[in-house]
LUMLOLO-656994 format. One record per residue (C-alpha): residue in one letter; x, y, z. Coordinates in Angstrom, 3 decimals, always signed. Layout:
BEGIN
- A,X,Y,Z
...
END
This chain:
BEGIN
- M,-2.925,-103.074,+26.137
- S,-6.273,-101.687,+25.022
- Q,-9.276,-103.958,+25.433
- I,-10.149,-105.600,+22.130
- T,-13.833,-104.932,+21.532
- A,-16.226,-106.484,+19.035
- A,-16.548,-103.085,+17.351
- M,-12.769,-102.946,+16.791
- V,-12.757,-106.439,+15.304
- K,-15.696,-105.521,+13.078
- E,-13.960,-102.370,+11.801
- L,-10.722,-104.215,+11.021
- R,-12.665,-106.976,+9.303
- E,-14.551,-104.476,+7.149
- R,-11.358,-102.644,+6.215
- T,-9.337,-105.731,+5.359
- G,-11.842,-108.397,+4.334
- Q,-10.076,-110.880,+6.640
- G,-11.642,-113.343,+9.068
- M,-12.775,-112.341,+12.541
- M,-10.259,-114.525,+14.369
- D,-7.394,-113.243,+12.219
- C,-8.489,-109.674,+12.921
- K,-8.765,-110.317,+16.650
- K,-5.273,-111.851,+16.757
- A,-3.835,-108.939,+14.769
- L,-5.427,-106.427,+17.133
- E,-4.115,-108.266,+20.171
- A,-0.617,-108.300,+18.698
- A,-0.899,-104.582,+17.882
- G,-2.119,-103.639,+21.337
- G,-5.503,-102.572,+20.035
- D,-4.109,-100.154,+17.448
- I,-6.168,-100.716,+14.288
- E,-3.804,-98.860,+11.966
- K,-0.809,-100.823,+13.269
- A,-2.766,-104.060,+12.913
- I,-3.406,-103.235,+9.247
- D,+0.262,-102.407,+8.666
- D,+1.352,-105.621,+10.382
- M,-1.088,-107.705,+8.341
- R,+0.118,-106.096,+5.138
- A,+3.764,-106.632,+6.090
- A,+3.058,-110.286,+6.827
- G,+1.419,-110.694,+3.449
- A,-1.927,-111.532,+5.019
- I,-3.573,-108.884,+2.874
- K,-2.389,-107.050,-0.201
- A,-3.819,-103.728,+0.929
- A,-6.263,-102.268,+3.369
- K,-9.756,-102.106,+1.935
- K,-10.242,-98.864,+0.019
- A,-13.121,-96.564,+0.863
- G,-14.422,-97.151,-2.650
- N,-14.690,-100.866,-1.902
- I,-17.385,-100.448,+0.724
- A,-19.860,-103.304,+0.450
- A,-23.101,-101.387,-0.077
- E,-24.717,-103.545,-2.773
- G,-26.054,-107.063,-2.280
- S,-29.316,-108.850,-1.619
- I,-32.224,-109.116,+0.781
- A,-33.638,-112.593,+1.414
- V,-36.670,-113.751,+3.404
- K,-37.884,-117.124,+4.632
- V,-41.355,-117.669,+6.091
- A,-42.289,-120.713,+8.145
- D,-44.823,-123.142,+6.657
- D,-47.338,-122.193,+9.363
- N,-46.885,-118.463,+8.614
- K,-46.127,-117.705,+12.245
- S,-42.479,-116.751,+11.936
- A,-40.026,-115.412,+9.381
- V,-36.388,-114.424,+9.036
- I,-35.095,-111.604,+6.858
- I,-31.418,-110.959,+6.160
- E,-29.213,-108.536,+4.236
- V,-25.958,-109.727,+2.702
- N,-23.741,-107.078,+1.128
- S,-21.349,-107.162,-1.808
- Q,-19.309,-104.410,-3.422
- T,-21.137,-104.596,-6.763
- D,-24.628,-105.416,-7.888
- F,-23.035,-107.611,-10.546
- L,-21.791,-110.026,-7.881
- A,-25.199,-109.976,-6.188
- M,-26.641,-111.500,-9.367
- Q,-24.116,-114.354,-9.540
- D,-24.911,-117.934,-8.534
- D,-22.084,-118.225,-5.978
- F,-23.293,-115.151,-4.104
- K,-26.929,-116.264,-4.287
- A,-25.957,-119.678,-2.906
- F,-24.154,-118.019,+0.015
- V,-27.187,-115.823,+0.741
- N,-29.580,-118.787,+0.641
- E,-27.303,-120.926,+2.803
- S,-27.004,-118.086,+5.333
- L,-30.760,-117.576,+5.379
- D,-31.468,-121.281,+5.887
- K,-28.938,-121.523,+8.731
- G,-30.250,-118.422,+10.447
- F,-33.819,-119.647,+10.157
- A,-33.103,-123.193,+11.343
- A,-31.022,-122.010,+14.307
- G,-33.668,-119.532,+15.439
- Y,-31.235,-116.612,+15.420
- T,-32.659,-113.202,+16.272
- D,-29.681,-111.120,+15.144
- A,-26.773,-111.418,+12.741
- A,-23.858,-111.962,+15.157
- P,-24.072,-115.769,+15.560
- L,-24.810,-116.234,+11.864
- I,-21.754,-114.172,+10.933
- A,-19.634,-116.464,+13.092
- D,-21.201,-119.603,+11.593
- Q,-20.697,-118.423,+8.036
- E,-17.194,-117.000,+8.350
- P,-15.432,-119.909,+6.581
- A,-17.943,-119.816,+3.727
- R,-17.668,-116.032,+3.509
- E,-13.879,-116.156,+3.336
- A,-14.050,-118.779,+0.603
- L,-16.466,-116.628,-1.411
- V,-14.303,-113.518,-0.971
- A,-11.243,-115.443,-2.123
- K,-13.107,-116.710,-5.175
- C,-14.864,-113.521,-6.276
- G,-12.327,-110.914,-5.169
- E,-14.979,-108.715,-3.574
- N,-15.751,-107.902,+0.013
- V,-18.868,-109.750,+1.224
- N,-20.605,-109.217,+4.564
- I,-23.678,-110.501,+6.351
- R,-24.955,-107.166,+7.604
- R,-28.172,-107.815,+9.534
- L,-30.842,-110.338,+10.414
- A,-34.256,-110.037,+12.021
- R,-36.627,-112.744,+13.185
- I,-40.335,-111.924,+13.321
- E,-42.941,-114.011,+15.156
- S,-46.688,-113.376,+15.375
- D,-50.142,-114.897,+14.883
- V,-49.653,-114.354,+11.157
- V,-46.647,-113.176,+9.174
- G,-46.370,-112.480,+5.486
- A,-43.472,-111.342,+3.324
- Y,-42.795,-109.593,+0.046
- L,-39.572,-109.302,-1.933
- H,-39.140,-106.591,-4.545
- G,-36.437,-108.123,-6.688
- H,-33.386,-108.692,-4.520
- R,-33.113,-105.152,-3.162
- I,-36.135,-104.644,-0.881
- G,-37.711,-107.125,+1.499
- V,-40.567,-106.680,+3.971
- V,-42.107,-108.857,+6.666
- V,-45.443,-107.849,+8.181
- A,-46.782,-109.270,+11.441
- L,-50.537,-109.399,+12.021
- K,-52.875,-110.303,+14.838
- G,-55.652,-112.084,+12.984
- G,-56.061,-112.054,+9.223
- D,-54.106,-114.359,+6.942
- A,-50.800,-114.654,+5.102
- E,-52.241,-113.223,+1.883
- L,-53.327,-110.044,+3.663
- A,-49.945,-109.794,+5.367
- R,-48.198,-110.168,+2.008
- D,-50.387,-107.451,+0.443
- I,-49.535,-105.070,+3.270
- A,-45.856,-106.022,+2.980
- M,-45.987,-105.129,-0.714
- H,-47.467,-101.745,+0.240
- V,-44.674,-101.179,+2.782
- A,-42.065,-101.991,+0.133
- A,-43.551,-99.349,-2.167
- S,-44.470,-96.612,+0.323
- N,-41.795,-96.999,+3.009
- P,-43.779,-95.812,+6.048
- Q,-41.847,-94.910,+9.186
- F,-44.344,-96.120,+11.777
- V,-47.322,-98.470,+12.066
- E,-49.657,-95.845,+13.517
- P,-49.538,-92.182,+14.595
- S,-49.442,-93.031,+18.312
- Q,-45.984,-94.556,+17.802
- V,-44.501,-91.243,+16.677
- S,-42.507,-89.796,+19.554
- P,-43.054,-86.205,+20.780
- E,-39.440,-85.493,+19.778
- V,-40.134,-86.442,+16.159
- V,-43.290,-84.319,+16.113
- E,-41.437,-81.358,+17.606
- K,-38.671,-81.704,+15.037
- E,-41.211,-81.732,+12.207
- K,-42.801,-78.605,+13.700
- E,-39.424,-76.845,+13.791
- I,-38.734,-77.771,+10.172
- F,-42.145,-76.495,+9.064
- L,-41.720,-73.173,+10.885
- A,-38.231,-72.684,+9.462
- L,-39.303,-73.434,+5.885
- N,-42.375,-71.209,+6.087
- A,-41.026,-68.313,+8.127
- D,-41.930,-65.798,+5.414
- K,-45.483,-67.139,+5.074
- I,-46.312,-67.031,+8.783
- A,-44.623,-63.710,+9.573
- G,-47.182,-61.314,+11.049
- K,-50.017,-63.863,+11.176
- P,-52.072,-64.228,+14.397
- E,-50.849,-66.964,+16.759
- N,-54.023,-69.054,+16.381
- I,-53.637,-69.062,+12.586
- V,-50.020,-70.210,+12.895
- E,-51.064,-72.942,+15.337
- N,-53.677,-74.216,+12.879
- M,-51.120,-74.216,+10.064
- V,-48.679,-76.202,+12.201
- K,-51.415,-78.609,+13.291
- G,-52.395,-79.205,+9.689
- R,-48.803,-79.938,+8.717
- I,-48.292,-82.321,+11.656
- N,-51.498,-84.198,+10.836
- K,-50.358,-84.521,+7.234
- F,-46.944,-85.745,+8.371
- L,-48.498,-88.361,+10.682
- A,-50.731,-89.610,+7.868
- E,-47.853,-89.821,+5.409
- A,-45.483,-91.519,+7.859
- S,-47.917,-93.983,+9.465
- L,-48.763,-97.233,+7.707
- V,-52.382,-97.436,+8.875
- E,-53.134,-93.940,+7.563
- Q,-51.656,-94.425,+4.091
- P,-53.858,-95.117,+1.041
- F,-53.423,-98.771,+0.064
- V,-51.334,-99.022,-3.116
- K,-53.705,-101.538,-4.731
- D,-56.802,-99.487,-3.840
- P,-56.086,-95.836,-2.936
- E,-59.678,-95.359,-1.821
- V,-58.959,-97.553,+1.219
- K,-56.524,-96.833,+4.024
- V,-54.209,-99.695,+5.001
- G,-55.540,-99.665,+8.562
- D,-59.122,-99.985,+7.337
- L,-58.081,-102.802,+4.987
- A,-56.748,-104.746,+7.972
- K,-59.794,-104.014,+10.157
- K,-62.164,-105.166,+7.418
- A,-60.360,-108.515,+7.434
- G,-60.554,-108.738,+11.226
- A,-56.836,-108.115,+11.603
- E,-54.543,-105.725,+13.438
- I,-51.114,-104.709,+12.124
- V,-48.588,-105.509,+14.836
- S,-45.359,-104.534,+13.100
- F,-43.425,-104.386,+9.870
- T,-39.740,-104.930,+9.131
- R,-38.378,-103.397,+5.944
- F,-34.831,-104.007,+4.685
- E,-33.432,-102.194,+1.655
- V,-29.991,-103.009,+0.300
- G,-27.350,-100.550,+1.458
- E,-29.633,-98.226,+3.409
- G,-27.666,-96.327,+6.017
- I,-24.277,-97.292,+4.580
- E,-22.117,-94.308,+3.729
- R,-20.986,-94.688,+0.147
- A,-17.762,-93.088,-0.951
- E,-17.895,-90.759,-3.941
- V,-15.337,-92.050,-6.395
- D,-13.492,-89.808,-8.846
- F,-13.063,-92.447,-11.548
- A,-10.849,-90.244,-13.732
- A,-8.444,-89.698,-10.839
- E,-8.550,-93.382,-9.954
- V,-7.676,-94.441,-13.506
- A,-4.901,-91.854,-13.675
- A,-3.459,-93.154,-10.427
- Q,-3.552,-96.742,-11.675
- V,-1.822,-95.762,-14.927
- A,+0.865,-93.859,-13.015
- A,+1.401,-96.831,-10.687
- S,+1.759,-99.204,-13.637
- K,+4.640,-97.117,-15.027
- K,+6.728,-97.380,-11.878
END
């Protein structure tokens, strides 16, 4: 029998919408064969059908909770299949309950929270008919933390050394709008810089053809410097005052930006492209059988 891994349980859970323990038992009974486990669950009536690719839970909400002393915060993402469900009271209550539990328990990742909330998740899925998943959680601790939520789709927590919560919130708002990749240029790895150089040379091959090597080097250096400025939080013009860089804004307040955590609903989830005409046609054909 194949070893039943957490990744296998997670995949079966995502494809069927069933509980973790049920998925683990099904995998054990199927000898670790996910496809057989799905067939067995369907045959037993545990599920009506395996979750369709078009039912991937890539919508949902981001939620943040900051401690009263502004020294810690928790940010979570909970996914639904539709944005409509994300706006409903039952889903919002589940998100808030999950956030409160994760915060109170001091969790630093989503795994224990997912286990805690499995009964509530199953009840919500049964009620709403959509797949719902707690996707990720991060806990941030620092001298000062501040958070910003842009609706229910983008959330940011900024950690500072020095400064105050208002400054941290302002910088978090900037991060939500500008989506930097790094805090400062020194954090950009040589591999990332080299990749950017390769992209620049490939895109500008016709412009640099025949130019002296020193001219090409200066062109590449200029592009890399621009990339570092655009990608690094401290080098970006502050959204509320473009004349001031974010790093200078923090320094003026006697603060240093330690880190930022930015969650956006559905980022990184592969969404299936749905041919709605074909889907409707298939449903009509099925209804005539």
